[in-house]
C-alpha positions, 0 to 999 in steps of 0.5 A: 329917535334921538338917543341922549345922555345927560351928564349932571355935575352938581352935588346938591339936589336943592340947587338951580342946576337940579331945576335945569336937569328937571326941565331938560329931562321933561323937554327931552321926554316930551320930544320923544327922545331916549334918555339916560341921565348920569348924576356923576355924584350919586353914581359915585363916578371916580373921576381920578385917573388911575394907572389902569385907566392910563394903561388902557390907552394902549391895551384897551382893557378898560375898567367896568366903570369906564367901559359902561360909560363908553358904551353909553357915549357910543349909544348917544347921538347927543350929550347934554351937560349941566354944571356950575362954573367953579373958579372960572371953569367946569367942575374938576369931576366933570372934566375928570369924567372926560379924561377917563372916558374919552381916553386915547384909542377910544375917542381919538387916535392919530389926530382923528376924532373917533366919536363922529356925528355927535353933538353936545349941548352944555348949560353952565351956571355962574354966581357972578355976572358981566362985566366981570365974567367977560373981563376974566375970560370965563366964557372964553375959557369954557369955549376953549376947554369944550372945543379942546375936548369935543372938537378933538374927539370929532363932535360936529356941534358944540353948543353952550348956554350960560346963566349968570348971577343964579344964587342972587337973582329973582325967581322971575329971572330963574323962571326965564332961565328955565324957559331958555333951557327948554328953547336951548334943548329943543335945538337938538330936534329943530336943527340939523347935524352940523348946523350949529357947529363949534366956536373953535378949531381944535378938530382941524388943528389936532389933525394938522398937528398929527401930520407934523404941521404944527410941531416942527416935524415938517418944514412948512416951506 
């Protein structure tokens, strides 16, 4: 049985992102997963780092809000994120969620990721399309950001799916996107842990940096 946490990061229920969420939930439910959906806007998650949140990296005295999310992250085998791309990256409140919940001491320590044997499957929507998106490195930005977040904390598989020109495309194309969403989510059940992997190397580089190899503390020669 798979335990899946879905993080939904869009403020408008009439958006195509909501259509993606509905298809994701239906697919997970049909495959027999245990699912918890986190609508970050409706749950009014405070994505702004507060002094007590930063202090918790040392004290491990987390706020009730953060502790609740951490418990669900530990419960989950897999995370699914659904978000638009704004200004070439993920929405700030989604990034802020990980800043607070994946705090040092909980998600990583001394260069070692503590959230091991987990996977993340992320779906992103764009208003623009190629070649603009490729030329402005927007795919690369997301891949690097997700590698630095999930690679650092120990996730084994980091999978990303992109849908372009969403606001102005046809209904037929949006239907294709929803079918692709279902195929993408089915990988959670049809692939083994580690089979997808990651496009980056933050997991390895973080470990090397913690041992002094990349920050000048050790003479490489």
